[in-house]
Every structure is written in C-alpha cells, then in structure tokens.
N, C-alpha and C positions, 0 to 999 in steps of 0.2 A: 372605688368611687363612693362607697357608702358614707365615708366621712364628709362628703359634700353636704350632708345634713346641716353641718355647722356653718356652711357658707351663707353669706347674706342672701335673703330671698329675692325673687324677681318682683317687679313692680306690682303685679297683681296678687302677690302672696298674702298681703295683709288683709285681704277681703274676708278671710275666715281664720280661726285660730289654727296655729301650725299643727297642733296635735290631731286635728281633724283629718289631715291628709295621710291616713294610714292605708295599708293595703286592704284591710277589711272594709273601710269606708268607701274606698274607691270602687271595690267590687260591688258593694251595695248600690252605689250611685249608678254604676254601669247597668246593673240589673234593672234599676228603676228607669233609666233612659231607654232601654230596649223593650221592656216588657210591661211597664206600668201603663194602663189604658188612659190614665188622666193626663191631658196635655199640659196642664200647669205643673204637675209633678215632673214630667219630662223636661220642661223648660228649666225648672229649678235644678234638676240633676245636671243638665248640660252646662248651665252657668257655673255650678260648683266644680264640675270636672275641668272646665277651662281654667279655673283658678288653680286647681290641683296641678295641672300640667306645667304651670310656670312657677310653682312653689319650689323652694329648696328641697323639700321632701321627695320631689319627683325623681331625683337621682337614686333614691333608695327604693321606692315602690315600683319604679319602672322595671328593674331587673327581676324583682319578685313576680311581677305580673307576667313575665315571659316564661315562667316555669312550665314544664311539659304537662302538668296536671290541670292547667288552666284552659278554658275554652278559647277559640280563636278571637272572639270579640274582645276579651280581656287582654289577650296577648297583643292584639293590634293596638289597643290603647297604650299599653306599655311601650311599644315600639314608636308610636307617634309622639309620646311624651319625651322620649330620648331625642328624637329628631328636633322637636321644638327647643329643648334645652341647648342642644349643640348649635343649631342654626341661629337662635336669637340671643343666647346668653353665653356665647363663646368666651367672652372676656372674663367670665366668672370662673373658668376652669384653670387651675394652676398648670403651668407648663410641665411640671414633673408628672402629671397624670395623663398626658396625651397618649403615651405608649400603652398605658394600662387600659385606657378607654378604647383605643384602637383594637387591642387584643381581645377585649371582651366582645366587641361588635363582630369581629371575625369569627369568634367562637359561636356566637348566636346565629350568624348567617349560615355557618356550616351546619349547625343543628337543624335550622329551619329549611335547609335545602331540600329535605325530604318531608317537610311539614306544610303548614298553611302558606299558600302562595301570597295572600294579601299581607301577612305578617312579614314574610321574606322581603317583599317589596319595600315595606316601611323601614325595615332594618337596613336594607341596601341604601335607601335614601338618607338615613342617618349617617351611615359610614361615608357616603358621598359628600355630605355636608361637612363632616369632619375632615375629609381629604382636602376639600376646597379651602377650608380654613387653615390647614397646615401647609399647603403648597405655596410657593416652591421651596421655602427655606427649611421648614421643620420636617417636610416629607417630600424630598426632591423627586423621587421616582415612584410616586404613589401608584400609578396605573401599572407599571411594570411589576411592582411588589404584589399588587392584587392578582395579576395573572400568575405570577410564580407561586403564591400561596395556595391558590385554588387548583393548581396543577400538581401539587404534592401528592405522591402516591400513598402516603401514610394516613390519609384522611379516612375516617370511618364511613364516609358517604360514597356511594358508587360514582363512577366517573361521569355518567350522564347528569346526575344530580348536581355534582360540582360544576360541571360545564354550564348548566342552565343557571345556577346561582351566580357564577361569574358573569355570564352574559347579562343577567338582570342588573347586576351591580354596574357593569360597563354601560348599560343602556341609560340608567337613571343618572349617571354622573354628569353628562352634558345637560340633561334636562334640569337637574338641580342647579347647575351653573347659570342657566338662563334665567331662573327665578330667584337666585340667591340675593341676599342683601349686602353683598360685599361692597365696600367703598370703591369708587371708580378706579383709583390707582391700583387697588388690590385686584380688581376684576381684570384689568389689563395684564397684570403679571401672571395671573392664573390662566387667562386665555392663551398667552404665549406658551406657558408650561404645558397646557393640554394639547396645543398644536404639535409640540415636540413629542408628547406621549402617544400621539396617535400612531407613531411608528411601532409601538408595542401592541397596538390593538388591531390594525388593519391586516397584518400578516396572519394573525390568529383567525380573524373573520374569514379571510380568503381560504385558509386551510379547511375550516369547518364547512364552508359553503360548497367548496369544490370536492370535498371528500365524499365518495359514493356511500360510505358506511354511515354518514351522519344521518340520524333520524330526522323526520320532518319537523318535529317540535324544536330541535336544535337549529335547523336551518332557518326556520321562521324567526326564531329569536335572534339569529345572526343578522337577518335583514332589518329587523327593528333596531338592533344596536347600531348598525351602519347608518340607518336613517337618522338616528339621534346624533351621531357624531358629525355627519356632514353639515349639520346646522351650525357648527362651530366655524364655518367658512374654511374648511380644509381645502387646500388647492385641488382643483378638479383633476389635474393630472395624477395626483396621488390616489385618486379614487377609481382610476380607469379599470383596473382588474376587477374590483368589486362591482362596478357598474355593469361590466360585461357579464359577470356571474349572475347579477340580478336579472339581466335580460334573458339569460338562459333559464332562470328559475320561473319566468313567466309562463313556461309551458306546463308547469305543475300547478294544478288548480288550487291545491292547499296553500301554495306560496304566492299565488298571484297577487292578492291584495297587498301583502307586505312588500313584494317586489316593486309594485307600482309606486307605493309610498316612498320607498328608498330612492328609486330612480328620479321621481319628480323632485324630491327634496335636494338631491345632488345636483340636478340640472338647474334648479331654480336659485341656487346660491347667487347673491349679488356679484360676487367676485368671479363667477365662472366664465364671464365673457372675455376675460383676459386670456383664457386658454383655448384659443381658436382651433388649434390642431386637434385637441381632444374633442371639441364640439363637432368638428368635421368627421371624426371617427364615429361619432354617435349617430349621424344621419343615416348611414346604411343599417345600423342596428334598429333604428325606428322604422325605416322603410321595410325592413324584414318582417315587421309585425303585420303587414297589410293582409296577408292570407289569413292569419289568425283573426284579424278584425272582420274581414268579410265573412268568414265562417261563423263568427259570433253573431253578426247581424242576421245572417241567414237562419241561424238557429234560435233567434230571439233572445240570445244571452246578453242582456242589457249590462250586467256587471262587467263582463269582459270588454265589451265595446266601449264602455265608459272609461275603464282603466287605460286602455290603449290610447284613446283619444286624449286623456289627461297627459300622457307622456308626450305625444306629438305636439300638443298645444304648449306644453311647458318648454320644449326645445324651441319651437317657432316664436312664441310670444316673448320669451325672455332674451332671445339672442338673434332676433331678425336683423338688427342693424349689423351686428358682427358678421353674420353669415352672408348678408347682402354685399358686404365689403369684399368678400372673397369672390371676385368676378369670375375667376377661372372655374369655380365650383357652382356656377349659377344653375346648372341643370339639376344637380342633386338637391339644391334648396327648392327649386321649382317643384320637384317631385314631392318634397315634404309639404309644400303649400297645397298641392293637389290632394295629398292624403288628408290634410286638414279640411279641404273642401268636401271630401267624401264624408268626413265626420259632421260637417255642417248640414249636409243634405241627407243624412242617415234616414232610411225609410221609416215611416210611421209618424204619428201625431204626438207632439210634445204636449203634456208630460205623461200621456197614457201609454203609448207604445215605445217611447224612447225618452231618455233624459240627458242625452249626450250633446246634442247640437248646440245647446245654450252655452256650453263651455267654450265654444270656438269664437264667439262674437267679438270678444275683446282683441283676439289675435288680428282680426281684419282692420281694426282701428290702428293697432300698433304697426302693422306692415305698411299701411298707407302713410302714416306719419313718417316712418323711416324712409320710404321712397321719396316723399315730397321734401325731405330734409336735405337731400343730396344737392350738389351744385347742378346747374342747369344741364350740362352735357350728360352727366351720369344719370340724372333724373329722366332725361329724354329716352335714354336707352332702356331704363327699367319701366318707364311708362309704356313703351312699345311691347315689352314682355308681359306686363301685368294688367294693362287695361282689358284685354280679353278675359283674363281671370276674374276681374271685378265685374264685368258684364255677366259672366257665368254665375258669379256670386249673387247678383241681383235676381237672376232667374231662380236660383236655389232658395234664396230667402223668401221670395214671393210664393214659391211652392210650399215652403214650410209654414208660411203664414195662413195658408188656406184652411178654412173650417172643414171638419169632417162632415160626413153626410148628416142630414137632419136626424135620422134614426140613431146613428152612433152618438151624436152629440147629446141626444136626449138621455143617454145612459150615463153621461159623465156626472161626477159629483160637483157640488158647488166649488169645492176647493180646487178640483182639476180645471174647472172653467176659469177660475181666478188666476191660476198659474199660467194658463194659456193666454189670458188677456195680458198679463205682465210680459210674457214671452213675445207677444206681438208688439208691445211697446218697445221692447229691446230691439226687435227687428226694424221697427220704424226708425229708431234712433240710428241704427247702423246704416239704413238706406239714406237717411239725411246726410250722414257723414261721408258716405261713398260718393255723393253728388260732387263733393269737392274735387275728386279725381276725375270723374266721368263727365261732369258738366252738363250742358244742354243736350248732349247726345243721349244722356240717360232718359230725359223726358221724351225725346223723340222715339226712343226705343220702346218705352212703355206705351206711348200713344199708338205706335204702329201695331203693337200686339193687341191692344184693346180694340182698335179699328177693325183689324182682321177678324177678331173674335165676334164682334157685334154685327159685322156685315157679311160674314160667311154663311152661305146657304147649304154647304155640304153636310155639316153635322151640327147637331144642337150643342150649344155650349153650356157648361155647368155654371151655376151662379157663383160657386166658390172661386172659379178662375177669374170671373169678372170682378168679384169683390176684392180679390188679392191685388189685381192690377190697379184698381181704384185706390186701394189702401197704399200702394206705392206712391201714387200721385199725391195723395193726401199727406203722406209722411214728409215729402219734400216741400210741398207748397206751404205747409204750416210754419216752416222756419226759413225757407229760402225765398228770396225775391224772384217770383216767376213772372213779373209784370211784362218783361220783354221777351218772354218765350213765345215762339211762333206756333206752338202746338196747343196752347190753352184754348184759343177760339174753337179749334176742332174738338177738344175735349168737352167744352161746354155744349157744343152741338151734338156730341154723342150721348151725353147723359140722359136726355129725354128718350133716347132709343132703348135704354136699358129696361128690360122686363123685370120689374121688381116684385118678386113673389116670396121674399124672405126677409125677416127682420134684420138679420146681420147685414145683408146687402143694402137694405134701405138705410140702416144706420151709417154705413160707410159712404153711401151717396150723399147723405146729409152733411157728414163731416167734410167730405171733399168739397162740396159747394161752399161750406163755411171757410175752408182753408183758402178758397179762391175769392173771398169777398173783397180783398183789396184790389185784385185784378178787375173785378166787376165794377168797382168805383171808377176805374180808369176807362172802362168800356161799358158804359151804362146801357148801351143798346142791347146787350146780352142778358140784362137782368130778367127780362120777361121770359127767357128760355128756361130759367130754373126756379124763379119765385113761385110759380104755381105748384111745383113739386113740394117746396118747403111748406107752403100754406096747407096743402093737402095732408102732409105728414103730421101737422100740428094736431089733427084730430085722432091720431093713433097713440094711445097711452104707452105702447111698447117703444115708440120712437120719441118719447118725451124729451130726454136729455139732448139727443142729437138734433131734433127739429127746432127746439126752443133756442139752443145755443147758436145754431146756424142763423136763425132769424135775427137774433140779437147782433151777431157779427155783421150781417147784411145791413141792418138798420143803423148800426154805428158807422160803418165804412161808406155806405152809399146813401145816407139820409137825404142829401141834396138832390138826388135823382129819383127819390121815392114818392114825391107828392102825387104823381098820377096813380100810384098804387095804394095810397094811404088809406082810402076809404075801405078797400077790400081787406087790407092787413088788419085794420082796427076791427072790422066786422068779424073776421075769422077768429081773431084773438079774443074778442069779447065773448064769442060763442063758446070757445073751449074753456074760458075762465068760468062762465056761468054753469057749464056742464061739469065743472070740477074734474076734468080729465087728468090734469097734471098734479103732481105732488107740490107741496108748499114751495120748495126751493125753485122748481121750474116756473111756478106762477110768479115768483119774484123776478126771475130772469126775464120773463115775458113782459112784465111791467117796465123793466129797464129798456127792453127793446122798443116798446111803445114810446117811452120817453125820448129816445134818440129820434124816432120817426117823427114825432110831433114837433120836435125842436126846429125842423126845417120848414114848417108851415107858417102861414100868416097867423097873426094873433087871433083873428076872428075864427079861423078854421081850428086853431088849437082849442079855443074855448068851447067851440061846438063839439069837437071830438071828446074833450074832457068831460063835458056834461053827459054825453052819451055813455062814456066809459065808466065814470065813477058814480053816477047817480044811483045805480042799484046798490052799490056798496054803502053810500051815504044813507040811503033809506034803511038798509039793514042795520047800520050802526045806530041810527036814531031809535030803532026798535030795541036793539040790545041795550041802549043807554037807559031804557025805561024798566028793564028787567032787574030782578034781584040778582046780585052777583053769584055766580056758580061756576064750577070748572068748565062746563060746556060752553057757556057764552063767553067766558074768558078767552078760550082758544079762538073763537070767531072774531072777537075784538082785536086780539093781537094779529090775526091773519089780515084783517082789513087794514089796520094801521101799517102793517108791513108792506102791503100792496101799494099804499099811498106813498110811503117813504121811498120805496124802490122806484116808483114812477118819477118822483121829484128828484131823485138822485141824478137822472140823466136828462130831464126836461130843462133845457137851457137855451132860451131864445136869444140870449146875448152872445152865445158861443164863446164863453170864457175859456181860457186855457185850462187844461186838465190839472196842471200843477198849481196848487194853491199855497205853496210853502211861504210865499212872501207877498206883501201888498203891492210890490212893484210889478207883479205879474197880472194884476187885475186890469181889465179893460172897461172903458166907459160903456154903460148900457146902450143898447140899440134903441133909438127913439121910436118905439112902437106903442107907446101908451103903457098902461099898467101891465106888469109882468103876470102872465096867466097863472103861474104857481101862487103868487101872492094873492091874486084874486080868489083863487080856490081856497087858500088857507084862511083868508079873512071870512069867507062864507061859512066855513066849517069850524071856525075857531070856538064859537059858543058851544057847538056840539062836543068838541074835544074837551072843553072845560067841564061839560056835564058828565062825560065819561069819567074824567079824572075825579070828579067829586065822589063817585061811588067806588073807584078803584085806586084811590090814592095810597092805600097801604099795600098795594101789590106791586112789587118792584118790576115785574115783567111787563105789566101794562104801562107803568110810568116810563120804563125804558123805551117801549115801543112808541109812546107819544113823543118823547124827546128825540127819538131817531128821525121822526118826520121833519122836525124843525132843524135838527143838526145837519141832515143831509141836504135840506133845502138851502141852508146858509152856505154850506160848502160849495154848492153848485151855483147859486145866484150871486153870492158875494154882495156887492153894493146894492144890487137890485132888491135885496131882502129888507132894506132899510125901513120901509113903511110898517113892517111887522115888529120892529124892535121894541117900541114902548109897551105894547100890549103883551108881548111875549115875556119881557122882563117882569112885568107885573104878575103874570101867571106863575112864572118860575119862583118869584119871591113868596107867593102864597103857598105854592107846593112845598117849597123847602122849609118854610116856617112851620108848616103843619107836620110833615114827616120828611126829614132830611134823607135824600137819596143821592147816590153817586152820579146817576145819569143826569140829574139836574145840574150838578157841578160841571160835568163834561160839556153840556150845552152852553153853560155860562162861559166856560173857557173858550169855546168856539166863537162866541159873540165878542169877547175881548180881543181875540186874534184878528177878526175881520174888521171890527169897528173902532179899535183903539186909536186909530189915526183920524177919526172923523169926529171933530168937536160937536157937530150938530146932533150926532146920534149917540154920543157916549154918556151923557148924563143919566139916562135910565139904567145903563149898564153899570155905571159907577154906583148908583144907589143899590142895585142888585148885589154887586160885589160886597159892599159894606154890610148888607143884610145877611148874606150867606156866611160872611166871616164871623159876624156876631153869633149867629145860630150855631155855627160849627165849633167855635171856641167854647160856647156853653155846653155843647154836646161832649166835647173832649174832656171837660172838667169832670164829667161823670165816668170817664174811662174810654180813651181812644182805642184801646185794644179790642173793644167790642164792635168797632166799626172800621175794619181794615180797608174796605173798598172806599169809604168816604175819606179816610186819611190819604189814600193814594190819589184820589181825584182832586182833593183840595190842594195837596202839594203840587200837583200838575197845574192847577189854576194859578197858584202863587208863582210858580216858575214861569208860566206864560206871561204874567203881568211884569215880572222882572225883566223879561226879554224886550219889553217895550222901550224904545229909546227916544220916542218923540217928546217934545217939550210943550205939547198942546195943553192949555189950561183946562181944568175941569172944576166944577163946583162940587165941593164935598160937604154934605149935610149930615149932621148927626144930632142926637137929642140935646146936646149941650152947646154946639157951636156951628157956625157956618163960615166957611172960608174958601178962598180960591187958591188952588195949588196946581203946579205943573204935574203932568202925569208921572214923571219920574219920581216925584215925592210919594205918590200913591204906590208906585212900584217899590220904593224904599220901605213904605209901611208894610207891604206884603212880605218883604224880606224879614223885617223884625217879627212879624207874626209867625213866619215859618221857624225862625230861631227860637221863639218862645215855645212852639210846639215840640221842637226837637229837645 
C-alpha cells in the first residue's frame, strides 16, 4: 500500500505541504496534542493531525505508526487514520490492492490480539469498514472467512487471544454498518448479505456461551457480540438459543449487565412481534426471574432489580398487542403484567432508594392503548380483566408519589429533589391517562379514600398520604373536565378539614384548588369554602408559586362571581405586594390576577381600587424619576413598569375576545364611559415621559415602557384609541433620539389594531414615515450593527403589507402632501424592504 503516496490526495490534504506529513512530524504533533500545556498549541496540533489523516501520505505513515516500538497513543492514531482512509476514500483504492490491504489488516489484528485493546478495536473497525465496502461481490463470505482465519491453529497468538480478537471484530462489524456512509442501494445489499452471514456467527456464539470451559471474559464478549448482531433485525426465532443462554447467564454477576443488554436488544427489535411463538416462549423465562428480582430488592441490589425490570418491560411494552391477541395465553401475559406492577411499586423512594419504577410508566400507556384499540366485544373482555389491575396501579402510583419523612427529605440533595419532582410529574401524566380507562369511578375511588382518611378517628393519618390523594385529584382535574363529577362538591367540602402543617401538602392543596377553578365558576356558592385558604397562603413566601397561580386561575375563571370578595382580595394582595413577600415573576402573576378581578367590577369601583392599588407605585416612580440614574433605581423602575403592564394585560372592562389575530374578532366597547386603563395611562403619561427622558439610552427601561402600552393595546383594542395621538408623538421622539427595537414593535401593534380606522390612522401614518426615515438613515451607517432593529423593522413592514383595506390616508412629507389608499403605503413598505435586502 506504500505506493498509495502517489495517489491523488483527499480534499483536506492541500491545507499543508505534502512533505510535512511524515512519520516524524506526525509523532511530534501527537506529542504536542497530548502533552503540551498550551491549549492553542493543542488546537493547532489537532487541526494539523486531522489534515494528515486524510492526506495521501496517511497510507504510508499509518503502517509505520503501528510498529511495536511505538506507544499506544501513536499506534491508535495510525489505526484511526487507516479507518478514515478506508471508510471515506474507498473509491481511491485500486481494486488490485483490496486483497493486500485485507491481508495487512488481518496481520496487524493478529499481532495486537495480545497488545493494546484500544488499538485492536480501531484495527477491527478498519477491517469491518473494508469488509462492508467489498461485500457482497468482492468478498462474498467475509464473516465466514474471518471466523476461519482466526480459528487457524498455526497462529502465534494463543487461542483465547485469537478468540477475543475475533469476537471484537464480529462485534464492531454490525456497529460499523449502522454508522457507515454506504449509499442506500449498497446498504440494502450489505444488510442482506450480513443477515445470511449470521449463520456463521450464531453457532460460534452459542458454542462459546454454553461451553463450561469458556472464561468469563470470552462469554462477556460473546454477549456483547450477540447484542450487536441482533440490531441488524435478525429474525427472533434464529436468536432463541442465544436468548435462552443469555437468560441462564443472568445468574452470573459478572455477565449480568451484558446479558440484560443482549436480551433487551433482541426483544426490542421492531420485527420481533412477527414471531409470536418465540415471544410466548420468552414469557416463562422472564417470569422465572421473579425470585431473583425479589431477592435483589430485599438485598437493596438496585442494579440487578433495574436490569430484570428492563427485560420485563421490554417484552411487555414492545409486544403487548401481539401477546394480548393470544387469548388462550391471557393468564401468562397477566402474570407478566403483575410482574411489571411489582417493578412499578418497588419499595423505596425514587431516586434515592430505587431507580427502577420510572422505567415502567410507558408500559401502562401502551397496554391501555392496545386494550382500547380492540373491537368492542374483545375490549369488554379485557376491560373486565384489567380494570382491577389499573385500580391497583393507581394505588401503587400514589404510594410512589408520596414524599418521604421531613427528616429524610431534608437530607436529599437538590438534584435528587428535582428528579423526584419530575418523577411525580410523570406519575401525574400517567394518572391523567389512566382516567380514560377508569373514568368517573377513579375520582369516586380517590374521594372515598380521602374521606375515610380525613374522617377516621381510629388512627392519625400522615400528611404524605393526604397529599398523594390530593395530588391524584389535581393530576386529573388539570386536564380532564370534571365539571359533571358528583364527587367534587364533597372534595371542596373536605379541603378545609385538612390539617395543613407542611409546605408540600399546602402546595398541593393550592394546586388542587386551582385545578378546580373552572368547576368553581359553575358552582360559585363554593368559592367561599376555599378562597380564604388561598388568601391566607398568599402571605407565605414558601407557597408563593402555588398560591399566586391559584388565585390567578380563580380570578380568571370566576371573575363575575368575585365582586363580593374583591375588596378583601385587593387588600390582601396589596399587603403582600407592599411587604415584597414574593419574587418578581409571582408579583407579575398577582397583578394579572387583580386585572382579571377588576374587569368584572363597575368602572367607578375599578378606578377606586386602581387608585388604592397603584398610587404607592406611582409615588415611588415619581421619586425615582427625580434621582440620578443608577443600577439600583433602574431595577425598581423596571419592576414598577412591569407591575403596571401586567395589570393592564388582563384588565379588560369591554371583555374582548382573547384572540386578537384579526380585526373581525373585536367587539364594540361597552358604553361605560372612559376606559379605566386609558384614564390611568393618561394620568401617568407625563410621568412616564419624564422617566424616559432620563433613561432613553437604556434598552431595558425603554422596553418596559413600551410593554405597558403594547399590552394595553392588545387588551383594549379600539378602546385604546384616545391614547393613539400622544403615544405616536412620544414614540416618534423616542425613536428619533435613540432608535430601539421595542419602539418598532409597539408601532407594529398600533398598525395592526388601527390600520382599518381612518379616524385614528393619521398619527400612526406619520409615525411610520418618521421611523422609516430614521431607520434607513441608520442602516446607511451599517445595518449589521443593529440586528434587533433590522428584525423589528422588517416585521413592521410585513405587518403593513398584510393590510388589505383601501381606506385613504393623508401622507405628509417635507416635499409633498397627497392622499393615497393604504395599499399604496403598503406597497411603499414593500419597496423599502426590497431596498434594504
């Protein structure tokens, strides 16, 4: 192969002079890569070595780097270079050199059979790539030849070394096929050829695995090799003997992990469901692992219990439909389901004491889907069998969802607590899904358990048990319509009886009330049963997220029934806001909740409550506007502006539709006089301008100011009209002084809402012409420096182009005044965008 030096180089070879890629230089670069402390030198060396690997000279230096006197790092690079040349530049190799190259690789593999394992693996990968490129025409019996050559008795390597080298080669061959760059038509031919060649592999693997004299290292390598080959979608019936041998190997602790991987890979083949008879033979083998599973659980052997669970779930999850179809074998499949149930309810708290139960959750989805997919008669039969199983599953899941004792939970790391939180979310999703099979009876079941727990005087109940049952209710009520459930009134009546002495329990009580907010809207008489609990919880910073989000849901869903409670809600909310109990995001949610609440009141009441609610913030903002800008008062300004914008996001006395995508969805304002939001905005407009005058060069403050108006426009729609002239004037001054993207976004929103209103469009038109002029001037200096403005301006132009009305507008500029239909202005925006592009 040395004369390959004269072959045309690879694409990357020209990056450095050809003579540079010598053995000596490669060794120097490798030394620099591994041992030079300077990261820049390492990066340069790596880049140079990558070029060397694809150069024509790689055919020469690769073999020399494999010499016995070289260290493994250098030998590894030589083997890797050979693999890259063979796998990526196969077309460069003359056909008359195939056999020579093959022989050299066999020689090197034989030599390294008793040498460095990482080098041996790379050489095996190189030979595997060569075999895949030659199969089936140039090397029709590649695998059989490999087996024959490595079994030759005249080899200088001992039999175990030859055996391990052969197994390594056979293991990497399917793996290399999976990642190869073969064209699709070649890949299909090679796959077919490999499927035939497995006839030369499996008998050898069976012999080595079942042979008592085979050392553990050989048997482990056999299992890994089998695991690799089954991923080529070998017919499951052809794997029976090896699968059975792998089950037997599960009793050997050294072979356990490899056996599990092989069995799971074999069972999980997509094509395996065609071989029902083989699947039925596997069920007794899996059930036979139950004693080993129970022993592992008893001994706290998490690895063994995890592995056995993987096998049971792989069989059940991948083939539940095929096995359910075998009606005469329903008892054996039910036994498998019960075994998986044991895995779901495995003792201990996830993820500290066990990590197995989470593997099973998807199985229960799959089984339910398969049962419900049968025709009515067959489905009824299976429902009769499996409904009790799913009720048992609910009990198991709720038990697994229980928190540990306060003392134990205190020792958990933050990562363990987060994993447990995610695990409970997965349980919640499963419970919601199970409702489809069990229906209203599931809610009755949960209610009966909770009722007995809270009313029993025989023994004290644990808060964990109560919390888990409530969590079950919450999981279902969050996504399922429970408005017609006859147990919810009883549940609402039970909630005040719960003795809340724990944050986790209190959180779940809050979230459960929030999940039932739609039901409360239909049964407003029950609001007073739970609202005091929510208002009380607002004062607890540990319940910040749950209490604020629940109040927001109640105010959104029940706002028309809340006027009797409005004064109390506003007072409590104002108190916690002033005390700064909650973080910024929860303060914003709370203002949204108050916006929903106030929307249902009379205008006079709204203005009265608004005055009480926001006056302290306006006073604080006036004080801040007088101060010299600094990071501290900037945060306070942004916070106050955020509170106002979130309040105005949901304060809608005209009760517009939530969907503002088109003007046809807008409703006429309710005739109640001036809109309260507009009244407030007009009152604070000068103050906002004063704040802007000092903070105009701060994008965050400008964005917060624009957010107030943008959210108000989206909520009020036409009702915002009185503010349009002065807002457009302010935006024009802002943008002329310091162009910012947020001003363009607000302009776009004004165009969207008022483009069809001739009476209100003239100031918007003037604003558009002004921002266009300023933006074009800015872009002449270099648009690449202002990507956010480019994006927002393009969106503004696109919005104007979408306008289809032919309303006339007055267009004024320094040189002319004319009347043009809006589409002409839109056409102008198109031309502007094309100029920019």
